VEXKOL-873510 format. One line per field, with one value per residue: residue in three letters; x, y, z of N, C-alpha, C in turn. Coordinates in pm, whole numbers, padded with zeros to 5 digits. Layout:
BEGIN
rest	(ALA / ...)
n_px	(X / ...)
n_py	(Y / ...)
n_pz	(Z / ...)
ca_px	(X / ...)
ca_py	(Y / ...)
ca_pz	(Z / ...)
c_px	(X / ...)
c_py	(Y / ...)
c_pz	(Z / ...)
//
This chain:
BEGIN
rest	(MET / THR / THR / ILE / GLU / THR / HIS / ILE / PRO / ASP / LYS / LEU / PHE / ALA / GLN / ALA / LYS / GLN / LEU / ALA / GLU / ARG / GLU / ASN / VAL / SER / LEU / ASP / GLN / LEU / VAL / THR / ILE / ALA / LEU / THR / ALA / GLN / VAL / SER / ALA / TRP / MET / THR / LYS / ASP / TYR / LEU / GLU / THR / ARG / ALA / ALA / ARG / GLY / GLY / TRP / ASP / LYS / ALA / ARG / GLU / VAL / LEU / ALA / GLN / VAL / PRO / ASP / VAL / GLU / PRO / LEU / ALA / HIS / ASP / VAL / PRO)
n_px	(01482 / 01577 / 01457 / 01551 / 01530 / 01670 / 01910 / 02027 / 02243 / 02081 / 02243 / 02365 / 02205 / 02074 / 02308 / 02333 / 02071 / 02084 / 02322 / 02204 / 02026 / 02202 / 02326 / 02153 / 01996 / 01814 / 01757 / 01778 / 01912 / 02153 / 02236 / 02281 / 02488 / 02676 / 02702 / 02766 / 03025 / 03153 / 03148 / 03273 / 03546 / 03577 / 03600 / 03817 / 04018 / 04010 / 04105 / 04352 / 04482 / 04455 / 04622 / 04867 / 04941 / 04988 / 05228 / 05571 / 05869 / 06119 / 05989 / 05986 / 06228 / 06301 / 06156 / 06223 / 06497 / 06469 / 06458 / 06599 / 06916 / 06910 / 06981 / 06671 / 06476 / 06432 / 06171 / 06078 / 06129 / 06038)
n_py	(01397 / 01730 / 02007 / 02282 / 02639 / 02860 / 03122 / 03173 / 03298 / 03363 / 03228 / 03031 / 02871 / 02823 / 02667 / 02469 / 02275 / 02266 / 02024 / 01905 / 01753 / 01661 / 01462 / 01308 / 01291 / 01457 / 01779 / 01805 / 01582 / 01639 / 01894 / 01814 / 01626 / 01800 / 01993 / 01822 / 01686 / 01978 / 02020 / 01773 / 01852 / 02105 / 01995 / 01804 / 01966 / 02127 / 01923 / 01814 / 02060 / 02055 / 01821 / 01849 / 02086 / 01983 / 01838 / 01920 / 02024 / 01918 / 01645 / 01525 / 01509 / 01334 / 01090 / 01041 / 00950 / 00711 / 00609 / 00345 / 00309 / 00251 / 00133 / 00136 / -00146 / -00348 / -00397 / -00155 / 00028 / 00272)
n_pz	(05139 / 05063 / 04901 / 04749 / 04657 / 04428 / 04258 / 03962 / 03675 / 03367 / 03171 / 03236 / 03343 / 03091 / 03005 / 03145 / 03116 / 02838 / 02858 / 03016 / 02895 / 02681 / 02799 / 02849 / 03117 / 03426 / 03483 / 03746 / 03867 / 03711 / 03830 / 04117 / 04030 / 03989 / 04199 / 04408 / 04294 / 04328 / 04602 / 04728 / 04561 / 04727 / 04972 / 05013 / 04956 / 05177 / 05351 / 05263 / 05286 / 05584 / 05629 / 05543 / 05700 / 05905 / 05864 / 05784 / 05645 / 05781 / 05876 / 05625 / 05513 / 05707 / 05681 / 05372 / 05450 / 05539 / 05328 / 05142 / 04980 / 04684 / 04317 / 04121 / 04132 / 03795 / 03709 / 03784 / 03679 / 03406)
ca_px	(01588 / 01580 / 01414 / 01632 / 01535 / 01808 / 01887 / 02139 / 02244 / 02016 / 02319 / 02459 / 02079 / 02042 / 02372 / 02310 / 01969 / 02155 / 02411 / 02148 / 01948 / 02281 / 02400 / 02008 / 01962 / 01735 / 01861 / 01780 / 02045 / 02261 / 02296 / 02320 / 02627 / 02770 / 02699 / 02828 / 03160 / 03236 / 03124 / 03388 / 03626 / 03628 / 03618 / 03914 / 04127 / 04051 / 04159 / 04490 / 04556 / 04474 / 04720 / 04961 / 04972 / 05086 / 05380 / 05698 / 06013 / 06191 / 05929 / 05976 / 06356 / 06286 / 06088 / 06318 / 06617 / 06464 / 06473 / 06739 / 06971 / 06965 / 06891 / 06548 / 06448 / 06427 / 06018 / 06010 / 06178 / 06000)
ca_py	(01501 / 01907 / 02071 / 02441 / 02709 / 02958 / 03209 / 03135 / 03332 / 03265 / 03180 / 02900 / 02771 / 02741 / 02545 / 02332 / 02246 / 02177 / 02005 / 01737 / 01696 / 01613 / 01359 / 01218 / 01314 / 01545 / 01918 / 01780 / 01492 / 01758 / 01997 / 01702 / 01562 / 01910 / 01993 / 01663 / 01723 / 02117 / 01979 / 01702 / 01918 / 02160 / 01912 / 01741 / 02072 / 02159 / 01790 / 01802 / 02162 / 02026 / 01743 / 01990 / 02214 / 01845 / 01808 / 02000 / 01974 / 01843 / 01527 / 01437 / 01412 / 01196 / 00988 / 01019 / 00901 / 00579 / 00501 / 00259 / 00402 / 00150 / 00146 / 00046 / -00302 / -00318 / -00372 / -00034 / 00191 / 00254)
ca_pz	(05065 / 05053 / 04790 / 04746 / 04544 / 04368 / 04134 / 03828 / 03539 / 03259 / 03043 / 03307 / 03345 / 02953 / 02955 / 03221 / 03075 / 02746 / 02888 / 03090 / 02782 / 02598 / 02877 / 02875 / 03266 / 03418 / 03490 / 03909 / 03832 / 03672 / 03948 / 04204 / 04014 / 03972 / 04326 / 04506 / 04267 / 04407 / 04752 / 04727 / 04568 / 04852 / 05156 / 04969 / 04937 / 05325 / 05427 / 05201 / 05367 / 05723 / 05681 / 05495 / 05807 / 06013 / 05816 / 05691 / 05519 / 05859 / 05865 / 05474 / 05509 / 05813 / 05599 / 05312 / 05495 / 05540 / 05225 / 05099 / 04903 / 04586 / 04197 / 04172 / 04027 / 03681 / 03680 / 03856 / 03538 / 03257)
c_px	(01481 / 01527 / 01469 / 01571 / 01669 / 01808 / 02005 / 02157 / 02161 / 02123 / 02353 / 02306 / 02070 / 02217 / 02352 / 02162 / 02015 / 02255 / 02329 / 02034 / 02077 / 02292 / 02215 / 01944 / 01869 / 01796 / 01921 / 01902 / 02146 / 02324 / 02332 / 02464 / 02734 / 02800 / 02767 / 03003 / 03210 / 03258 / 03277 / 03505 / 03683 / 03642 / 03786 / 04040 / 04130 / 04110 / 04300 / 04565 / 04567 / 04626 / 04870 / 05036 / 05039 / 05198 / 05474 / 05803 / 06105 / 06119 / 05956 / 06105 / 06356 / 06274 / 06184 / 06444 / 06612 / 06441 / 06610 / 06816 / 07012 / 06896 / 06744 / 06530 / 06395 / 06227 / 05968 / 06072 / 06107 / 06053)
c_py	(01631 / 01972 / 02226 / 02483 / 02868 / 03006 / 03204 / 03238 / 03271 / 03178 / 03058 / 02827 / 02673 / 02621 / 02421 / 02240 / 02205 / 02082 / 01842 / 01661 / 01629 / 01475 / 01263 / 01200 / 01426 / 01677 / 01869 / 01727 / 01605 / 01848 / 01913 / 01674 / 01690 / 01964 / 01915 / 01704 / 01880 / 02081 / 01923 / 01752 / 01997 / 02099 / 01847 / 01833 / 02109 / 02018 / 01792 / 01981 / 02133 / 01912 / 01814 / 02052 / 02107 / 01825 / 01884 / 01961 / 01898 / 01643 / 01446 / 01427 / 01322 / 01068 / 00937 / 00965 / 00768 / 00476 / 00455 / 00323 / 00311 / 00188 / 00077 / -00089 / -00251 / -00327 / -00285 / 00061 / 00168 / 00221)
c_pz	(05094 / 04914 / 04803 / 04594 / 04538 / 04285 / 04080 / 03785 / 03444 / 03161 / 03142 / 03319 / 03187 / 02955 / 03053 / 03216 / 02934 / 02785 / 02974 / 02999 / 02680 / 02684 / 02921 / 03022 / 03297 / 03489 / 03663 / 03893 / 03799 / 03828 / 04088 / 04205 / 04046 / 04118 / 04444 / 04408 / 04351 / 04555 / 04792 / 04742 / 04694 / 04986 / 05126 / 04976 / 05094 / 05366 / 05395 / 05306 / 05526 / 05729 / 05606 / 05642 / 05956 / 06019 / 05819 / 05635 / 05617 / 05856 / 05760 / 05459 / 05610 / 05716 / 05483 / 05351 / 05532 / 05458 / 05181 / 04977 / 04798 / 04455 / 04247 / 04068 / 03886 / 03651 / 03741 / 03757 / 03436 / 03125)
//
């Protein structure tokens, strides 16, 4: 495991500390959870942008053209 030292605004530190106490987790755990969530969000965004760049409206229309033109089954309709 790696230890890091960082500078954050006092107000953010106070909020994080208060939240950690409320959720009954250590401040280290809270920071790890928050960092994990944000890194995951950025990686997902990058992944989706990469996938989107490979696609296009022409490909989407090709896929949609393969869908049968029939009414949905009764159990598929809300």
